[in-house]
C-alpha positions in Angstrom: 133.6 101.3 146.0 133.7 103.4 142.5 132.4 102.6 139.5 135.3 100.7 137.7 136.0 98.5 140.6 132.0 97.8 140.7 132.4 96.6 137.2 135.5 94.3 137.7 133.7 92.6 140.9 130.5 92.3 138.5 132.4 90.5 135.6 133.9 88.2 138.3 130.6 87.3 139.6 128.9 86.6 136.5 131.6 84.5 135.3 132.5 82.6 138.5 129.1 82.7 140.1 130.6 82.0 143.2 129.2 83.2 146.8 132.5 85.1 147.3 132.1 87.0 144.3 128.4 87.8 145.0 128.9 89.0 148.2 131.2 91.5 146.8 128.8 92.9 145.0 127.1 94.3 148.2 128.9 97.4 148.1 127.9 98.0 144.5 124.2 97.3 145.1 124.3 100.0 147.7 126.1 102.4 145.6 123.9 101.7 142.3 120.2 100.8 144.1 120.0 97.4 142.4 116.7 96.6 144.0 115.6 98.5 140.4 118.6 97.8 138.9 118.8 94.2 138.8 115.8 94.2 136.2 117.2 96.7 134.1 121.0 97.4 134.3 122.1 100.7 135.3 119.6 103.2 133.3 121.7 105.1 131.0 122.5 108.5 131.9 123.1 110.4 128.6 123.7 109.6 124.8 127.0 109.7 123.3 128.1 110.4 119.4 131.2 108.7 118.7 133.4 111.0 116.3 134.3 110.2 112.9 137.6 109.3 111.8 140.2 107.5 109.4 141.6 105.0 111.9 141.0 103.5 114.7 142.9 105.6 116.8 140.5 108.5 115.9 137.4 106.6 117.5 138.8 105.5 120.4 135.8 105.6 123.0 135.0 108.7 125.4 132.1 107.0 127.0 131.4 104.6 129.9 129.0 101.6 130.3 125.7 102.6 131.0 125.2 105.4 128.0 123.8 105.1 124.9 125.9 105.5 122.0 125.4 106.6 118.3 128.3 105.2 116.7 129.3 107.5 113.4 128.2 105.1 110.6 124.7 105.9 112.2 124.9 109.8 111.8 122.9 111.6 109.1 124.5 114.1 106.7 122.2 115.9 104.6 125.0 115.8 102.0 125.4 112.3 101.7 121.5 112.1 100.2 121.5 110.5 97.1 124.9 109.3 97.9 125.6 107.1 100.5 123.7 105.5 103.3 124.2 105.7 107.1 123.2 103.0 109.7 120.3 103.0 111.9 121.9 101.6 115.1 122.8 102.8 118.7 123.4 100.6 121.8 124.5 100.5 125.5 127.7 99.1 127.1 126.2 96.9 129.7 127.1 97.8 133.1 126.4 94.8 135.4 124.4 91.9 133.6 125.1 89.8 130.3 123.5 86.9 129.2 126.3 84.6 129.7 124.6 82.5 132.5 122.5 79.4 132.2 118.7 80.0 131.8 116.6 81.5 133.3 118.5 84.5 133.0 118.4 86.3 135.9 117.7 89.7 136.0 119.4 91.1 132.8 116.0 92.4 131.5 116.5 93.2 127.9 114.6 91.6 124.9 116.1 87.9 123.8 115.0 85.8 120.9 112.5 84.1 123.3 111.1 87.4 124.8 110.2 88.9 121.2 109.2 85.4 120.1 106.9 85.8 122.9 105.4 89.3 122.4 105.3 88.6 118.3 103.4 85.4 118.2 106.3 83.4 116.8 106.2 81.1 119.7 103.4 80.0 122.4 102.2 83.0 124.4 103.5 83.2 127.7 101.8 86.0 130.3 104.2 88.9 130.5 106.7 87.6 127.8 109.5 88.2 130.6 112.8 87.9 129.2 114.2 86.7 132.7 112.0 83.7 132.6 110.7 83.4 129.0 112.9 80.6 127.1 111.5 79.1 124.1 112.6 80.3 121.4 111.1 80.3 117.7 111.5 77.7 115.3 110.8 77.3 111.6 111.5 79.4 108.5 112.3 78.2 105.1 113.9 79.7 101.9 116.1 82.7 102.2 116.6 85.7 103.8 119.4 88.1 102.9 121.2 90.8 105.0 122.6 93.7 102.9 125.4 95.8 105.0 128.3 98.0 104.2 131.9 97.0 105.0 133.1 93.7 106.8 132.3 91.9 110.3 135.3 89.2 109.9 133.5 87.5 112.9 129.9 87.5 111.7 129.8 83.8 111.2 131.3 82.7 114.8 129.3 85.5 116.6 126.1 84.0 115.2 127.2 80.5 116.2 127.8 81.8 119.8 124.6 84.3 120.0 122.7 80.9 118.6 124.2 78.7 121.0 123.6 81.2 124.1 119.7 81.6 123.5 119.1 77.8 122.3 118.7 78.6 118.7 119.8 75.9 116.0 122.5 76.9 113.8 123.7 75.0 110.9 127.0 76.8 109.1 126.0 75.5 106.1 122.9 77.8 106.0 124.7 80.9 106.6 127.2 82.2 104.1 128.7 85.8 103.7 129.1 87.1 100.5 131.2 90.0 99.5 130.1 92.6 96.6 132.3 92.3 93.7 134.0 89.3 95.0 136.5 90.5 97.3 136.6 91.1 101.5 135.7 95.0 102.1 137.8 96.8 104.9 136.5 97.4 108.1 134.3 100.3 109.5 136.6 102.2 111.9 133.7 103.6 114.2 132.6 100.0 114.7 128.9 101.0 114.1 128.5 98.8 110.7 129.9 95.8 112.1 127.4 96.2 114.8 125.0 96.5 112.4 125.7 93.6 110.5 126.0 91.4 113.8 122.5 92.4 115.1 121.0 92.1 111.6 122.0 88.8 110.9 121.1 87.5 114.7 117.6 89.0 114.7 116.6 87.8 111.1 117.9 84.2 112.4 116.2 84.3 115.9 113.1 84.7 114.2 113.2 82.0 111.4 116.2 80.1 112.4 115.5 77.5 110.0 115.8 79.9 106.9 118.9 80.0 104.7 120.8 83.3 105.4 123.0 85.0 103.5 125.1 88.3 104.6 126.0 90.3 101.6 128.6 92.8 102.6 128.4 96.0 100.3 132.5 97.4 99.9 131.3 100.7 101.5 128.1 102.6 102.4 127.9 104.4 99.0 124.5 103.9 96.8 126.5 102.5 94.1 128.1 99.7 96.2 124.7 99.1 98.4 122.3 98.7 95.5 124.8 96.3 93.5 125.1 94.1 96.7 121.0 94.7 96.7 121.0 93.0 93.2 123.2 90.2 94.4 120.6 89.5 97.2 117.9 89.3 94.6 119.8 86.6 92.7 121.0 84.6 95.7 117.1 84.3 96.5 115.7 83.6 93.2 118.4 81.3 92.0 121.2 80.8 94.7 123.9 82.2 92.9 125.9 85.7 92.6 125.4 86.5 89.2 121.8 87.2 87.3 119.7 84.2 86.9 119.0 82.4 83.5 116.2 84.2 81.7 114.7 80.9 80.5 111.2 80.8 81.4 111.3 77.3 82.4 113.7 78.2 85.1 110.7 80.1 86.8 109.3 80.4 89.4 112.5 81.1 91.2 113.2 81.0 94.9 111.5 83.1 97.6 112.6 84.9 100.5 113.2 88.6 102.1 116.1 91.1 102.1 116.4 93.2 105.1 118.2 97.0 104.6 118.8 98.5 107.9 120.3 101.4 106.4 119.0 104.7 104.4 119.3 108.5 103.7 117.7 111.5 103.4 115.0 111.5 100.8 116.5 113.3 97.4 115.1 114.3 93.6 115.8 111.5 91.5 115.0 108.9 94.4 111.7 107.5 92.3 114.3 106.1 89.9 115.6 103.7 92.0 112.1 102.6 92.9 112.7 99.6 90.1 115.5 98.7 92.1 112.8 97.0 94.5 109.8 96.4 91.7 107.9 93.2 91.2 108.9 93.0 87.7 112.5 93.0 88.8 112.6 91.1 91.8 110.2 88.1 91.7 109.9 86.2 94.7 111.4 89.0 97.0 110.1 91.2 99.5 112.2 94.0 101.0 112.3 95.8 104.5 114.3 98.8 105.6 114.4 100.6 108.8 112.3 104.2 109.0 114.9 105.8 110.5 116.0 106.7 114.2 114.9 110.7 113.6 112.0 112.7 113.0 110.9 112.5 109.4 111.2 110.1 106.0 114.2 108.4 104.7 115.0 106.0 101.3 114.7 103.3 100.9 112.2 102.9 103.5 109.7 105.1 101.8 109.9 103.8 98.8 106.6 102.0 97.8 108.3 98.9 97.0 109.5 98.2 100.3 108.2 97.6 103.9 109.1 100.5 105.8 109.8 99.1 109.6 109.2 101.2 112.2 110.1 101.4 115.7 108.5 100.6 119.4 109.6 100.5 122.8 108.4 97.7 125.1 107.2 99.0 128.6 108.0 96.5 131.5 107.4 96.3 135.0 110.1 97.0 137.2 109.0 95.2 140.0 108.3 91.5 137.9 109.8 92.5 134.4 106.6 91.7 132.7 105.3 93.4 129.7 102.8 96.5 130.4 102.6 97.5 127.0 104.3 98.4 123.6 104.1 101.8 122.8 105.6 104.1 119.8 109.3 105.0 120.0 109.7 108.7 120.4 112.8 108.7 118.3 111.6 106.3 115.3 111.4 107.7 111.6 107.9 108.1 109.9 105.9 110.6 108.2 104.7 111.5 104.5 107.2 111.2 101.7 108.3 114.7 100.0 108.8 112.8 96.6 106.8 109.4 96.4 103.1 109.3 95.6 100.6 107.2 97.7 100.7 103.8 96.5 97.3 101.6 95.7 97.7 99.8 99.3 97.2 102.6 101.0 94.6 104.4 98.7 92.4 101.3 98.9 91.9 101.8 102.5 89.9 105.1 103.0 91.3 105.5 106.7 94.8 105.5 105.6 94.4 107.8 102.8 92.6 110.3 105.0 95.7 110.1 107.4 98.9 110.0 104.4 96.8 112.2 101.8 98.5 112.0 98.3 101.9 111.0 99.3 103.5 107.9 100.6 103.2 107.2 104.5 105.8 105.7 106.5 106.0 103.2 108.5 104.1 100.1 107.5 104.9 97.7 110.2 107.1 98.1 113.5 108.6 96.6 116.0 110.8 96.8 119.1 113.8 99.5 118.2 114.3 101.9 121.8 117.9 101.1 122.7 116.0 101.7 126.7 114.2 98.6 125.7 116.8 97.0 123.4 118.0 93.4 122.6 120.7 91.7 123.2 123.5 91.3 120.5 126.8 89.5 120.5 129.6 91.4 118.5 133.4 90.2 119.2 134.7 92.5 116.8 133.8 96.6 117.4 136.9 98.3 116.6 136.9 99.5 120.1 135.9 96.4 121.7 139.2 95.9 123.3 138.0 98.4 125.8 135.4 96.2 127.6 135.3 93.2 129.1 132.1 91.5 127.4 131.1 91.2 123.6 127.6 91.5 124.7 125.9 94.9 124.0 122.3 96.2 124.4 121.3 97.5 120.7 118.3 99.6 119.8 117.3 101.8 116.7 115.3 100.7 114.0 117.8 98.6 112.9 116.4 96.1 115.0 113.0 96.2 113.4 114.2 95.4 109.8 115.5 92.1 110.2 113.3 91.1 113.0 110.2 91.4 111.0 112.0 89.9 107.9 112.4 86.9 110.0 108.7 87.2 111.3 107.4 87.3 107.7 109.7 84.7 106.6 108.6 82.5 109.6 104.9 83.0 108.6 105.5 81.3 105.2 103.3 83.2 102.8 106.5 84.1 100.7 104.2 86.8 98.7 105.2 87.5 95.2 106.7 90.9 96.0 107.0 93.7 98.2 103.7 95.5 96.7 101.8 91.9 97.1 103.2 91.6 101.1 102.0 95.4 101.8 98.6 94.8 100.0 98.0 91.8 102.4 99.4 93.9 105.4 96.6 96.7 104.8 94.1 94.4 103.8 94.3 92.8 107.5 94.9 96.4 109.3 92.5 96.3 112.1 92.8 92.8 112.8 93.4 91.7 116.2 94.5 88.5 115.4 97.0 89.6 113.0 98.8 92.8 114.7 99.2 94.4 117.8 97.6 97.6 117.5 100.1 100.4 118.7 97.9 103.1 120.6 100.2 104.9 122.8 103.1 107.2 122.6 104.1 110.0 119.8 106.8 110.7 117.5 108.0 113.0 114.7 108.9 116.8 115.0 107.1 118.2 118.5 105.8 114.9 119.2 103.1 115.7 116.3 102.2 112.3 115.3 100.3 110.1 117.8 99.9 106.3 118.1 96.4 105.9 117.7 93.9 102.8 116.8 94.5 101.7 113.2 97.2 103.4 110.9 99.2 106.0 112.3 102.7 107.8 111.2 104.1 106.5 114.3 104.1 102.7 114.0 101.8 101.9 110.7 99.4 99.3 111.3 101.3 98.2 114.4 103.7 95.0 115.2 102.9 91.6 114.5 101.0 89.1 116.3 101.5 85.3 115.2 102.1 84.3 111.6 98.9 85.5 110.0 98.0 88.0 107.9 101.5 89.1 106.8 
């Protein structure tokens, strides 16, 4: 039985769940050694980068299920620095299992809202946080979370509703809204990557804080002029629930509070410090910003801004035999390091151990969460440009684009609602080393030549570590 035949049989078996269909999988099990792969799916064999192009025909996939794919939207182009941003998402097309089965989810193995809620202490602790058996999903969240991305995902709301129903999350259509920068619907991204980005971002911000009001602000393009206009709209949505500037009258303050997640970035550039004011406390009262650290060695903007919580990446090591969590380690591809242009901020200067590591410049990341596509999360996206080539709309997704909305949701759920990113970062660094507040990541390495190591305390791979519960953040 060849690969395509096995895939067809697997789809039939997962949908029908009949003995005859399951029995037909036996030749596939012999072919792919499913004794181990039942936990992880077929281990991806390679990394594929999709080509750029102006039309859907130009980006027809040249990859097979089971491979890690980096869409064109996530490719780094040094010439874009200071002009336009890239996404930080990569994904795997599932070979065998999908979540379209009743819980406990038998053998698909990748992370879910329930398993991540368990790992990060948003739900009741359960030994091993096995995604196949952990079904308690996060509850809580309040006020507002804004996701800012480029281009249009026309199925955003229906996909979020489907994702929520699959994993037992509450979903109220009245608490989710898509807002267009400049008031008109953007075009789609022909690589499909930004649409995947948007599905990922809204689904995992919602997964960690399902009762928060959630906005997806779609910029007309990935140009900085469009993205930063969309960010400004996001600020107003949090502060006063409208897409135009809030009233200036002092009697109207304090405004609402919340988080903005930006899973995109670009190489650092001269002049970036002038844009830091876009995230400053004086201009954005009540708003805490999160941005992805990137999926390659080094630093990117806006994550490196001192007025943004920089979200780094980890991997979740699990037992092939039991599915139990062994430990969380640094993801070797995650961004991090010392800024070229940004000076060390006060919250890093105030901690002698951190200052000894970063010296005179801003160090990133600050806080981390799962990002490795090989230990990725399940995302439902029914509208990638190439979706007609595959039998399922479920994808296994990674990249530090996972970490940013995930952390924004967890901090929202914590309910502290600090007045600014600087206040949030001050609290995070003040609680560095508190075992009840953060999982200290002490294994793995990152950066060029794997020159940075995850060590006890702060490091340039994972920052202070990953969240543990709702306190201290």
